[in-house]
N, C-alpha and C positions, 0 to 999 in steps of 0.2 A: 709550101705555104699549106696548113694541117686543113685538111678536108673536114667537114661535120661528120661525126660518127654515127653508127649505126648500131644495131644489135650483134650482128657478125664481126665487127669491123670495129674495134675499141681505138678511140684516138691514142695519139703518144700521150697527153697529159693523165687520162685515164689509166693507163698502162703504167706509169711512173708512179699515181699516186696509189695503184694498187702494191707495186713492189716495194715501193720509197720504206714504209715502215719497217720491212726485213733490211734493207740496205742500210738504213742509219743504224739500226740495233749492231749490224756485221761491222759497221765502220766502228762504235763508240768502243767495242771488245776487240777492235784491232792490233795485232802487236807492232812494233817499231818496224818498219820495211826498209829494204835496202836504201843508203844514201849514194851518192856518188863515188865511185871507187876509181881509184889507181892502185899501184903496185904497192904501194904501202895502206892503202885505206882496209881497216875491219868495220865490220858492223856487227850491231849487238845481237849475240846469238844465243846466250844461255837464261834470258830472262824466262821464268817458271817453272825452273825445273830444280827438283830439291837437289842440295849440295852431294849428300848422302849418295845419289844414283852416278856420281860424277869419280866415284874412287875405285879404284881397280881392285882385283887384278883382272885385267882384258885380255882378250884373244887378240893374238897378234894377225892381222886381217892383209892377205897378200896385197903385194901392189904389181899391174900387169898393164896390157895396153892395147887397144884395138887397132888392127892389121893395116886399114885403109890408111894411115900416117904412114906408109912404108910403099907406096905405089909403084917405084922404080927397081924395087930390090926382088931377087927372088926368093924363096921361100926361107933356103938356106944362108943367106945373104942377110936377111930380115931377121931369123932367129939367135945369129952368130952377133947382132947390133943387139937383140935384146937382151942375149945372156950376159953381154958385156955391160949391160946396164943395170946388171945387177935385178933383173925383173922375175918375177915368177909365177908369170901366169898370163895368158892371151885370150882375147877376145878375137874370134874369126868369120871372117863373113864367108856367106856361101853364097851370096847373089843379091839382087835387088840394086838397090841406092848404092851400099856398100862393095858391089858386085865382088866377085871370088876369083881375085886375083890370086890367092894363095892356098885357094880350096877348091878343085876342082870337083863338084860337087858330083856330079853325073858318073865320073868314072869312079871313085871311091865307092862310091853306092855298088859299081857294076862289076868292080874288082878285087875282091878281098887282100888280096896280096899287096895290090898299089895302096892301099887303104894302111894296112900293117908297116908298108916301108913308111908311108907320108908320118902316121900316128908318132914312129919309133925317132924320126927326126926331132921332134918336140921333146920325148922321153930321155934321147941321149944327153938333152941340154939341159934337165930337169926344169920342163916349163909344163905347168899344167894349161893346158885346154880347159879352161872354166866357162866358156859361154860360144856359142854360135849365133849366128846373127844374119838375118835376111830380113832389112826394113823395106820395105815395100806397100802397096796398096790393095790389097786382096778384094775390096769392096769397090773399086773405079769402077764408075759409069761404062769405062768401055768393058765389054766383057773379055777382049783377047788382053790386056792388062791386066785385070783381075786374075784371069786362069792363070796367066804366066806367074805373077806372085804368089797366088794359093798354092800353085804346085812348086815353087821354090821353097814355101813353107811345109808342105808336105814332105819333101825330099830330105830338108834340113832336120824335120822331126826323124826319119828314119836313120840319118846319119848319125845324131844325136843318140839315137837308141844304141846305135852299135858302136859310138865311144863312151857310154856311158856319162854323157854329160847332159846334166840338168837345167840348163837355163838357154832357154830361145828370145833374144832380143830382137823385137821389131816396133813396127808402127802399129796404132790401131786403123788404120786407112782411115778414108773419108769418102764416101761416094757423094753422088750426085745429090741434088734438090727434089727429088722427084724422077718418076718411072722414065721421063723423055730425054732427061737432062745426059749429055755427052762430058760433060766435065766435072770433077769435083766440087763441090759447093761447101764451102766450110761457114759455118751459123754459128756465132756465139752469143747473139742476140737476139732474144723472141719477139721483137717490134719493127716493122710492121707485122701485123699477123700471119702472113703468109711465110715470114722466116721461122716462127714457131711452128707452123705445120711440117716447114720443110724437115726441121730439128727432128719434129716427131717422129715423121715417114723412116729416117736417114733410120733410126737408133732400131725403129719396130720392125721394119722391112728388110734392113740390111744387116746392119753392124752386129744387134743381138743374134740372130739366125746364123751370120757366118762363124763368130765367133764359140758360138754354143758347139757346132759343128768341129771346128777347129780344134779345141780344147776337149772334146771328144775322142780326135783321131790322138793330140798327144798323148793324152792318159791310156790311151789302149797300146800305146808305145813306150808307157814308161816314163814320158816327159812330162813335169808336173809342174813347172815354172817357165810361165810366158811373159818376158819383162817387157813394157811398153812404154817406150819413152814418148814422154810428155812434151809434145813438140806442135808449134802452131800449123794450121793447115789441116790437121787429123782431130778427129773427133775426141779423142784424147790428148788433152795438152795441158792438163792442170790437175794437183789430188783430186780434185772433186770428181773429175769426168772420170778420173783412171778408178776408182772408188766405185762409180757408178757401175761401170764396167763389170768390174768384179761383183757387185751384188748382182746382177742379171746374168751373168756366165757362170761365175763358181770360181775356185780359191788356184785353178792354175792359171788365174790372170792375178796379173802385179807389176810392180813398178821398177822400171831402167831408171832410178832415180839421176837424171842428168840434170844436175842444177843450174847449166848456163842457160837453161829457157827456161827458168823458174825465178832468178835473180832478177831477169828487167820485168818478171810480172811483180814483183814484189813481194816473192814468198819469203818466209826466212825460213835458211836451210835446216836449221837446228830442230825447228817446229816441224818441218815436213818431214824429217828421216825419223824423230819420235811419234809422231802419226802413223807413218807409215808402218813403222815397226810394231807399233802397239797393234797395228791391224794385220799383221802377219803378210804383208803385202812387198816387201822390199825384198825384191830379187836380184836385183841388179844396180851399179853404180858407175856411171861414166864421171870421168874426174874431168872437167872441162871447167873454165870460169868465162868470165862476163864482165868486160869494163861497161861501166856508164858515164856517159858524157853530158855532166849535168845542165853544162850552158846550153846543149842541144835538147837536151828530156825537157827543161824550162820551156822552150820555144816550141819544140815539134810533139812533144810527149814520148811514150816509149814505142808504139807504133812505126816508128820509122829506122827500118835496118839499113845495114850495106850491103849491098852484093859484089861488090869489089872495090879493092883500096884505093882507087880514086874517088869513092862515093864516102871514106870514113869524115872527110872533116864537116860531114853533113848530119853524119850519123849520129842516133843518140845513146848505140848501143854496138859491142862485135865483141865476138866471142875471144878469148886470150887463152893462153896456154896456165896452167893452175899457179896462184899466185901472182900473177900480171892482173887479175881485175880485182881482187881481192888480198888482202893480206894474209902471212902465214898465221896470224892469230886466228882468224876467222875460218882458215884451213885446219889448224888443230882443233878448233870448236867443234867444226864440221865430222872428223875423222873419229874423235873421241863420241860424236853423238852417234855413228857405226857402230864403236866397239860398246856405248852403252847398251844398244838396242838387240844387241848378240847378233850383226848382220855377220852370214855366213859364207858371203860371197867374196870377191874381190875388187878392189877399186881400180879401173878400168880406165887410163888414160887415153881418152880421145881429142886429137888435137886437130883443130880446125882454126888455129892463131893464123891470121894474116899478115902479122910480123913476124912470129917466130914459124914457118910452115916447117914441116916433116919433123925429120929426128931430131931437131932443136930445139922445139917446142916440146916433144916428148923428154928429151934428157932434161930439159928445166922443169918440167912438172915432176918428173919423179925425183930430183934432187930435194925440193918441196915437200913431198909426200913421203919421202922415206926420214927428213929431217923431223918432221911433226910427228910422224909412227914411234922413232925413236924416241923423243920427249916423251909423250904418252906412255913409253911400256918401259921408260927409264933405263933405256939402253942404246946401242948403236944400232941396233937391227934396223 
């Protein structure tokens, strides 16, 4: 039940009244959002773009893969499989949530000979190391976790410098909601007012100061692209929060545009790519799909996820391989948008499909992406 308001604690009704005008204006101008998806579903993705910008010639964007899709393979086995798929680049985990199964980070930094041998394995197969990934939470309220993940980030920067890799992929992290918290607190809504106070404290005292120092360290070691995955449970979870952090910290901050997290939020993928491209903030691109189960969306909304295959019947959405949430036409529009904005990275397949796990999902995604790229380029590339 709502309590009487006072000058320090605005009521929910007053809060909504104050913000309602802005929300109504935004809703009136909003583009069509994604509808229920299936392997053959497309969404409207081209609205608002001049057709003259959709003409070539376009640069061929390499297709690659993120290595946690192959947890049971050795480095050599994985590289042979990736080369066999005809993929051209890789994103390699150095620690944090992706782990470093194929990249012994500390050993490679400590021994130039080991690093040379490791790098040669990629070179021999003509596979480019396009990005290093150290997804973690360097602003975690537990100082041991924060310190561990911050050190992994610094070591990843040092390895990137040695390899000449320009992109480091990760999360923004999420602090607690106050100096005494011991667990992260993901705040997305500013009412009741203590939540707004917590959000302000997080950004001012933790998130912005940390990433200013981290970006400075990266810049000093010739790494200029920190690509944040816009992911729930972290302070950067959509394009607006990404651009907010970029404005506060600097141009080192950009996007890992993983559309799988934006489909369920109702974002239009082409609009997002064009916006981030215009801002010069498009640094990396995870290729992962999301299927929406409209019956469950109708009942439970979109904040209703599955953490296991047993929960899928009740879920509103789940990750799928490229082409298994949205159809090939949608993915063709997406790849076209990356070409239109002059994206200079690669398309990095991340497979977290609960139905097509591991290399099966990678192979299916690669098939879709190669075909839409070939159609756009007018070749069999």
